[in-house]
KOLLUMLO-241451 format. One record per residue (C-alpha): residue in one letter; x, y, z. Coordinates in Angstrom, 2 decimals. Layout:
<nodes>
type: a	xx: X	yy: Y	zz: Z
...
</nodes>
This chain:
<nodes>
type: m	xx: -29.16	yy: 54.68	zz: 13.99
type: d	xx: -27.69	yy: 52.56	zz: 10.99
type: k	xx: -29.42	yy: 49.46	zz: 11.16
type: e	xx: -27.29	yy: 47.64	zz: 8.80
type: a	xx: -24.14	yy: 48.53	zz: 10.82
type: a	xx: -25.67	yy: 47.65	zz: 13.88
type: y	xx: -26.84	yy: 44.27	zz: 12.67
type: f	xx: -23.29	yy: 43.27	zz: 10.97
type: f	xx: -21.70	yy: 44.44	zz: 14.40
type: r	xx: -23.86	yy: 42.43	zz: 16.49
type: y	xx: -22.59	yy: 39.21	zz: 14.57
type: a	xx: -19.17	yy: 40.58	zz: 13.69
type: f	xx: -17.85	yy: 41.59	zz: 16.97
type: p	xx: -17.73	yy: 38.22	zz: 18.70
type: c	xx: -14.78	yy: 37.33	zz: 15.90
type: s	xx: -12.96	yy: 40.68	zz: 16.91
type: g	xx: -11.40	yy: 38.82	zz: 19.87
type: e	xx: -9.85	yy: 36.33	zz: 17.32
type: l	xx: -8.61	yy: 39.16	zz: 14.80
type: a	xx: -6.78	yy: 40.57	zz: 17.57
type: k	xx: -4.88	yy: 37.35	zz: 18.36
type: l	xx: -4.08	yy: 37.00	zz: 14.70
type: r	xx: -2.89	yy: 40.86	zz: 14.60
type: r	xx: -5.40	yy: 41.69	zz: 12.24
type: i	xx: -6.70	yy: 44.62	zz: 14.21
type: t	xx: -4.52	yy: 46.15	zz: 17.08
type: q	xx: -5.30	yy: 45.63	zz: 20.79
type: e	xx: -6.29	yy: 49.23	zz: 20.96
type: e	xx: -8.97	yy: 48.56	zz: 18.07
type: y	xx: -10.18	yy: 45.32	zz: 19.64
type: e	xx: -10.49	yy: 47.70	zz: 22.84
type: h	xx: -12.65	yy: 50.26	zz: 21.01
type: l	xx: -14.93	yy: 47.64	zz: 19.26
type: e	xx: -15.60	yy: 46.37	zz: 22.69
type: s	xx: -16.38	yy: 49.63	zz: 24.63
type: e	xx: -18.66	yy: 50.08	zz: 21.50
type: f	xx: -20.26	yy: 46.71	zz: 21.91
type: k	xx: -21.02	yy: 47.12	zz: 25.35
type: r	xx: -22.61	yy: 50.30	zz: 24.97
type: g	xx: -24.66	yy: 48.90	zz: 22.33
type: i	xx: -23.49	yy: 51.46	zz: 19.51
type: a	xx: -22.70	yy: 50.20	zz: 16.14
type: p	xx: -19.03	yy: 51.71	zz: 15.10
type: s	xx: -19.04	yy: 53.75	zz: 11.80
type: r	xx: -19.09	yy: 51.64	zz: 8.61
type: k	xx: -15.64	yy: 52.91	zz: 7.70
type: l	xx: -14.49	yy: 51.36	zz: 11.01
type: l	xx: -16.45	yy: 47.97	zz: 10.46
type: e	xx: -15.05	yy: 47.72	zz: 6.91
type: d	xx: -11.26	yy: 48.33	zz: 7.96
type: s	xx: -11.81	yy: 45.88	zz: 10.96
type: f	xx: -13.62	yy: 43.10	zz: 9.03
type: t	xx: -11.79	yy: 43.34	zz: 6.06
type: k	xx: -12.34	yy: 39.30	zz: 4.86
type: a	xx: -15.86	yy: 39.28	zz: 5.90
type: f	xx: -16.21	yy: 42.45	zz: 3.45
type: e	xx: -14.39	yy: 40.67	zz: 0.63
type: r	xx: -16.87	yy: 38.00	zz: 1.02
type: i	xx: -19.74	yy: 39.99	zz: 1.42
type: d	xx: -18.79	yy: 42.03	zz: -1.81
type: r	xx: -18.76	yy: 38.59	zz: -3.68
type: l	xx: -22.29	yy: 37.91	zz: -2.31
type: a	xx: -23.95	yy: 41.52	zz: -2.80
type: e	xx: -22.57	yy: 41.45	zz: -6.48
type: s	xx: -24.02	yy: 37.79	zz: -7.03
type: m	xx: -27.43	yy: 39.70	zz: -5.66
type: g	xx: -27.17	yy: 42.87	zz: -7.44
type: k	xx: -27.07	yy: 44.83	zz: -4.27
type: s	xx: -24.77	yy: 46.70	zz: -2.10
type: r	xx: -22.69	yy: 45.39	zz: 0.47
type: w	xx: -24.65	yy: 47.16	zz: 2.92
type: d	xx: -28.35	yy: 46.06	zz: 1.95
type: l	xx: -29.70	yy: 44.48	zz: 4.96
type: d	xx: -30.81	yy: 41.34	zz: 2.95
type: v	xx: -27.19	yy: 40.97	zz: 1.93
type: l	xx: -26.13	yy: 40.96	zz: 5.46
type: v	xx: -28.48	yy: 38.66	zz: 6.54
type: k	xx: -27.81	yy: 36.34	zz: 3.84
type: y	xx: -24.14	yy: 36.44	zz: 4.65
type: w	xx: -24.53	yy: 35.48	zz: 7.99
type: r	xx: -27.31	yy: 33.19	zz: 8.25
type: e	xx: -25.79	yy: 31.30	zz: 5.23
type: d	xx: -22.67	yy: 31.93	zz: 3.65
type: h	xx: -20.54	yy: 32.58	zz: 6.62
type: n	xx: -20.96	yy: 28.60	zz: 7.43
type: r	xx: -20.26	yy: 27.93	zz: 4.11
type: i	xx: -16.88	yy: 29.77	zz: 4.30
type: i	xx: -16.48	yy: 27.71	zz: 7.35
type: d	xx: -17.11	yy: 24.42	zz: 5.89
type: a	xx: -15.20	yy: 25.19	zz: 2.78
type: g	xx: -12.14	yy: 25.81	zz: 4.95
type: e	xx: -11.38	yy: 29.14	zz: 3.61
type: g	xx: -8.79	yy: 31.37	zz: 5.53
type: i	xx: -8.32	yy: 30.42	zz: 9.11
type: y	xx: -11.17	yy: 27.91	zz: 8.95
type: g	xx: -8.87	yy: 25.50	zz: 6.99
type: k	xx: -6.95	yy: 24.72	zz: 10.23
type: g	xx: -8.56	yy: 21.95	zz: 11.10
type: l	xx: -9.90	yy: 23.05	zz: 14.54
type: l	xx: -13.20	yy: 21.69	zz: 14.66
type: d	xx: -14.25	yy: 23.35	zz: 18.03
type: f	xx: -13.03	yy: 26.47	zz: 16.86
type: n	xx: -14.76	yy: 26.46	zz: 13.42
type: d	xx: -18.18	yy: 25.27	zz: 15.39
type: r	xx: -17.91	yy: 28.31	zz: 17.59
type: c	xx: -17.24	yy: 30.23	zz: 14.48
type: k	xx: -20.58	yy: 29.00	zz: 12.80
type: v	xx: -23.92	yy: 30.90	zz: 13.25
type: h	xx: -26.24	yy: 28.13	zz: 14.17
type: v	xx: -30.14	yy: 28.42	zz: 15.45
type: a	xx: -30.41	yy: 27.03	zz: 18.43
type: k	xx: -33.15	yy: 26.43	zz: 21.08
type: v	xx: -33.32	yy: 28.15	zz: 24.61
type: e	xx: -33.14	yy: 25.59	zz: 27.50
type: k	xx: -32.69	yy: 27.36	zz: 30.19
type: i	xx: -31.86	yy: 30.83	zz: 31.45
type: e	xx: -29.10	yy: 31.47	zz: 34.20
type: d	xx: -28.18	yy: 35.07	zz: 34.06
type: p	xx: -25.90	yy: 35.81	zz: 32.74
type: f	xx: -25.87	yy: 32.76	zz: 30.02
type: l	xx: -28.29	yy: 30.80	zz: 28.13
type: r	xx: -28.29	yy: 27.08	zz: 27.79
type: v	xx: -28.80	yy: 26.58	zz: 24.12
type: s	xx: -29.15	yy: 22.93	zz: 22.14
type: y	xx: -28.35	yy: 22.99	zz: 18.74
type: s	xx: -27.57	yy: 20.91	zz: 15.41
type: g	xx: -29.55	yy: 18.14	zz: 17.21
type: d	xx: -26.83	yy: 16.83	zz: 19.85
type: k	xx: -25.00	yy: 19.99	zz: 20.78
type: s	xx: -25.48	yy: 22.43	zz: 23.51
type: r	xx: -23.58	yy: 25.20	zz: 25.11
type: n	xx: -23.68	yy: 28.52	zz: 27.32
type: v	xx: -24.06	yy: 31.91	zz: 25.55
type: f	xx: -24.40	yy: 35.05	zz: 26.88
type: y	xx: -27.71	yy: 37.13	zz: 26.13
type: t	xx: -26.88	yy: 40.62	zz: 26.47
type: l	xx: -27.98	yy: 41.56	zz: 23.05
type: i	xx: -31.34	yy: 40.00	zz: 23.55
type: p	xx: -32.39	yy: 40.32	zz: 26.93
type: e	xx: -35.88	yy: 39.57	zz: 26.24
type: v	xx: -35.56	yy: 36.57	zz: 25.14
type: k	xx: -37.28	yy: 33.21	zz: 26.91
type: i	xx: -37.25	yy: 29.86	zz: 27.31
type: g	xx: -38.40	yy: 27.92	zz: 24.15
type: d	xx: -37.14	yy: 30.77	zz: 21.92
type: k	xx: -35.09	yy: 29.98	zz: 18.84
type: v	xx: -31.93	yy: 32.30	zz: 18.66
type: t	xx: -29.17	yy: 32.46	zz: 16.31
type: i	xx: -25.67	yy: 32.16	zz: 18.32
type: h	xx: -22.05	yy: 33.24	zz: 17.17
type: h	xx: -19.14	yy: 32.18	zz: 19.26
type: f	xx: -20.26	yy: 32.75	zz: 22.90
type: e	xx: -23.27	yy: 35.37	zz: 22.40
type: a	xx: -26.92	yy: 34.78	zz: 21.29
type: v	xx: -27.52	yy: 37.30	zz: 18.62
type: e	xx: -31.00	yy: 37.51	zz: 17.60
type: i	xx: -34.52	yy: 35.85	zz: 18.44
type: i	xx: -35.77	yy: 34.28	zz: 14.88
type: n	xx: -38.98	yy: 32.70	zz: 16.32
</nodes>
């Protein structure tokens, strides 16, 4: 298994619905990504690069500054856990439209699991916010765990 592609895809897939709405990928491409996501399979690196072009433009800049390749796991972790939110806060691209709720969902947050009600986790984050997210990617999660969330998905446990 390509662990770097799998890591990228876990975070990127929740964005793919927005890409389809914006017509940056076709509905057929979205459905293919969704099928792979539901099966727990990472698509090829080429398909990911072609589907998430803006993310990889940003990842390439980060990778260059770190002296590493775009598929280096350290680069991908730094992108999703740090740079992605900075890009949103800076209002780059679609994030400059001033849609605060959209931008908040797009950010990667560290959240605490408060409640488990299948198929959702109730998580709290940023001091005073909470929401429900799916936890299909981390079925072993427990109440009290810290997780990263992106859109409506809990992506990884980071205790």
